[in-house]
Each structure stands twice: as C-alpha cells, then as structure tokens.
C-alpha positions in Angstrom: -66.3 -13.9 39.9 -66.7 -17.9 40.8 -65.0 -20.5 38.6 -66.1 -24.1 39.2 -63.8 -27.3 40.0 -65.1 -28.7 36.7 -63.6 -25.5 34.8 -60.2 -25.4 36.4 -59.9 -29.0 35.5 -60.6 -28.6 31.8 -57.8 -25.7 31.9 -54.7 -26.8 30.4 -51.9 -25.9 32.7 -49.2 -25.8 29.8 -51.3 -22.9 27.8 -49.0 -20.2 27.0 -45.9 -21.6 27.5 -43.4 -22.1 24.8 -42.6 -25.3 23.0 -39.3 -26.9 23.2 -39.3 -26.5 19.3 -39.7 -22.9 19.3 -37.3 -22.4 22.1 -34.6 -23.9 20.0 -35.7 -22.1 17.3 -35.4 -18.4 19.1 -32.0 -19.8 20.5 -30.8 -20.4 17.0 -32.1 -17.0 15.6 -30.4 -15.5 18.3 -27.1 -17.2 17.9 -27.1 -16.4 14.0 -27.7 -12.7 14.7 -24.8 -12.8 17.3 -22.6 -14.3 14.6 -23.7 -11.7 12.4 -23.0 -8.7 14.5 -19.5 -10.5 15.5 -18.6 -11.1 11.5 -19.3 -7.3 10.7 -17.4 -6.0 13.7 -14.6 -8.1 12.5 -15.1 -7.0 8.9 -14.8 -3.5 9.9 -11.8 -3.8 11.8 -9.9 -6.1 8.8 -10.8 -3.0 6.6 -13.0 -5.0 4.4 -15.8 -2.3 4.7 -13.8 0.9 4.7 -10.2 1.4 4.3 -8.5 1.7 7.5 -5.9 4.3 7.1 -6.1 6.6 10.3 -4.5 5.5 13.6 -6.5 2.8 15.4 -6.1 4.8 18.9 -6.8 8.3 18.0 -8.5 8.4 14.4 -5.6 10.7 13.1 -3.0 10.5 10.6 0.5 11.9 11.0 1.5 15.2 9.5 4.7 15.2 7.3 6.8 17.8 5.8 5.5 21.2 4.2 6.7 23.4 1.7 5.4 27.2 1.4 5.7 29.7 -1.4 5.0 33.4 0.0 3.6 35.3 -2.9 0.7 36.3 -4.9 -1.1 34.0 -4.3 0.4 32.2 -1.5 0.8 28.4 -1.9 1.6 25.5 0.5 2.3 21.9 0.0 1.1 19.8 3.0 2.2 16.0 3.2 0.4 13.3 5.6 1.6 9.7 6.2 -0.8 7.0 7.0 -0.8 3.4 7.1 -3.1 0.4 5.8 -4.3 -1.2 9.1 -6.6 -3.5 6.8 -5.9 -7.2 6.0 -6.4 -6.6 2.0 -4.5 -3.8 -0.1 -5.9 -0.4 -0.8 -5.8 1.1 -4.3 -6.1 4.7 -3.9 -7.7 6.5 -6.8 -7.5 10.4 -5.8 -7.2 12.6 -2.7 -8.1 16.1 -1.4 -10.5 18.8 -2.2 -10.9 22.5 -2.8 -12.8 24.4 0.1 -13.3 27.9 1.0 -10.4 30.1 0.8 -8.4 27.0 -0.6 -8.0 25.6 -4.3 -6.3 21.9 -4.8 -4.0 22.2 -7.5 -2.1 18.9 -7.4 -1.9 15.9 -5.3 1.3 13.1 -5.3 0.8 9.8 -3.6 3.8 7.7 -2.7 6.7 7.2 -0.2 9.6 9.4 -1.2 12.9 10.0 0.5 12.8 13.5 -1.0 10.3 16.5 -0.5 9.8 18.1 -4.0 9.2 22.1 -4.0 6.0 23.3 -4.7 6.8 23.9 -8.1 7.9 20.3 -9.0 4.7 19.1 -7.1 2.4 21.2 -9.2 3.8 19.9 -12.2 3.3 16.4 -11.3 -0.4 16.8 -11.0 -2.4 14.0 -9.7 -0.5 11.4 -12.2 0.4 8.9 -9.2 -3.0 7.4 -8.9 -4.1 4.6 -8.9 -1.5 3.9 -6.2 -1.8 0.6 -4.2 -1.0 0.3 -0.5 0.0 -3.4 0.8 -1.5 -4.6 4.1 0.6 -3.1 6.9 2.5 -0.8 4.3 3.1 3.1 5.2 2.2 5.4 2.3 2.3 9.4 1.7 0.1 12.0 0.3 1.4 15.5 -0.6 -1.1 18.1 -1.7 -0.5 21.3 -3.1 -2.7 24.2 -2.2 -3.2 27.8 -3.4 -4.7 30.3 -1.0 -7.5 32.4 -2.5 -8.8 34.0 0.8 -6.8 33.9 3.6 -9.7 34.8 6.0 -12.1 32.3 4.5 -9.9 29.3 5.3 -11.8 27.2 8.0 -10.6 27.3 11.5 -12.3 24.0 12.7 -11.8 20.6 11.5 -11.4 20.1 7.8 -10.8 16.5 6.7 -8.9 15.2 3.8 -11.0 13.0 1.7 -9.6 10.0 0.1 -11.2 8.1 -2.7 -10.3 4.2 -2.6 -11.5 1.1 -4.8 -12.3 -1.9 -2.3 -13.3 -5.4 -3.2 -17.0 -4.4 -3.4 -16.6 -0.9 -5.6 -15.2 2.3 -5.2 -15.8 4.5 -1.4 -14.1 7.6 0.1 -12.8 8.0 3.7 -11.8 11.1 5.5 -8.3 11.7 7.1 -7.8 14.4 9.7 -4.3 15.3 10.4 -3.0 15.6 13.7 -2.8 19.2 15.0 0.2 21.2 13.9 0.4 23.1 17.2 -1.1 22.6 20.7 -2.6 25.4 23.3 -3.3 29.1 22.6 -2.7 30.4 19.1 -2.2 33.8 17.6 -3.6 34.3 14.2 -4.1 37.1 11.7 -7.6 37.5 13.2 -6.3 37.5 16.9 -5.9 35.2 20.0 -7.5 31.9 20.3 -7.7 29.6 23.3 -6.9 26.6 21.1 -4.8 25.7 18.1 -6.5 25.3 14.5 -6.5 22.4 12.1 -4.3 22.0 9.7 -5.5 24.2 6.9 -5.8 27.2 8.9 -2.4 27.0 10.4 -0.9 26.7 7.1 -3.0 29.3 5.4 -1.8 31.9 8.4 1.5 30.9 7.7 2.0 31.5 4.0 -0.6 34.5 4.2 1.6 36.5 7.0 3.5 34.5 9.4 2.6 35.9 13.0 5.6 36.7 15.2 5.9 33.5 17.6 4.4 30.8 15.4 7.3 28.8 13.5 
C-alpha cells in the first residue's frame, strides 16, 4: 500500500510513546510495590505476622525429656523446647491435640529445671496458659498423651499446634520436633527404612518397646 509524503508528514513521530509524567508514575508505583514486598518480608522475619518459634535454619524445634507409663492404657509425657525468634513477646494460649491412636490429657508450659512424672503432669492439666515468651527467650511445652490404639498412631509428620495471641489477634502455628532417631527403624509393625516422627516413636516405646530401640 502506497502512503503519500503528505500523510507521512502529518503523522506524529511521538505517537505511542509514554509521556514523562506517566513514566514517573509507573516508576513510583513500582517503588511502592517493592517497598511493600520488602516490608512484608521484614514483618514475617520479625515474627509480626506469625510467631517464629521454630529454628530458622531447619524449621524444627528441639525435643526435650520424656517420661512413660507402661500399662493399660500406656501413657507418655513429651517435652519440646523452642525459642521466640521474633521481636515481640508471644502469648501462648494452648498447645497440642488429640489424633489417631492418641488422646491429649494435659499440657504444661514454662521453663522448669525439674521434669514432672506423668501423674504430676496429668494433675496440672493446662493451667499454665496464657504463658508469655519474651523476644529471644526460650520455653518448654510438656504434653501428656494416652495411647488409645498403638497401631493407629501416625508414622509420618504430625506437628504440634500451638495457639498464640499476636498483636492483631489469635493465631496458631505448627511445631515439628526434630526426629528422635535416624536411619532404619524396627517397630511393632516391622522394619522401616526410615525413622518415624516423634509420636510414633513414643507410642511404640510405651506399647511394647522393641528390642534394640532405646
């Protein structure tokens, strides 16, 4: 198609270009978006969105001591230790849950030099809440479980939920204890090429401690 010189002369060479004002607006919007993303990341790292109680490196919490009662029904008390990695205090409202083969009977929060036996822990119920963990401070949770069905206890990851009050309201985070054992594992159900999570390890121990497992 032929375009005459008169038509070419009438065309605006700047047509379709973004004006300087529009460019400034786009750059300003991008800067604001970047600042919001950075601010959100910093708020997350500071524990302002959700409590940061697990290890920042592996996302796990440290298992502590434990106590057992072999009998009918078998019971175990399990302790986990954690640190408030945020910049604000965390107010714990409760922790733990019942699940397949497990019934939660009591929860104790705090930092104690003495490990209570299962009977003492059961009598304490959950009277330690709310419990305040200051920034950078460490604390412990002790949970008493009754094993209602040894075979039904989950083998794989079964985190411990912790309810907490943040500045914006009530929330919950899941804490996953580091493994109690590593490598091949011999349980009531037979051999496994990998170790179970904390709840299965403890349930196997109190139900019928297999030879070779401490």
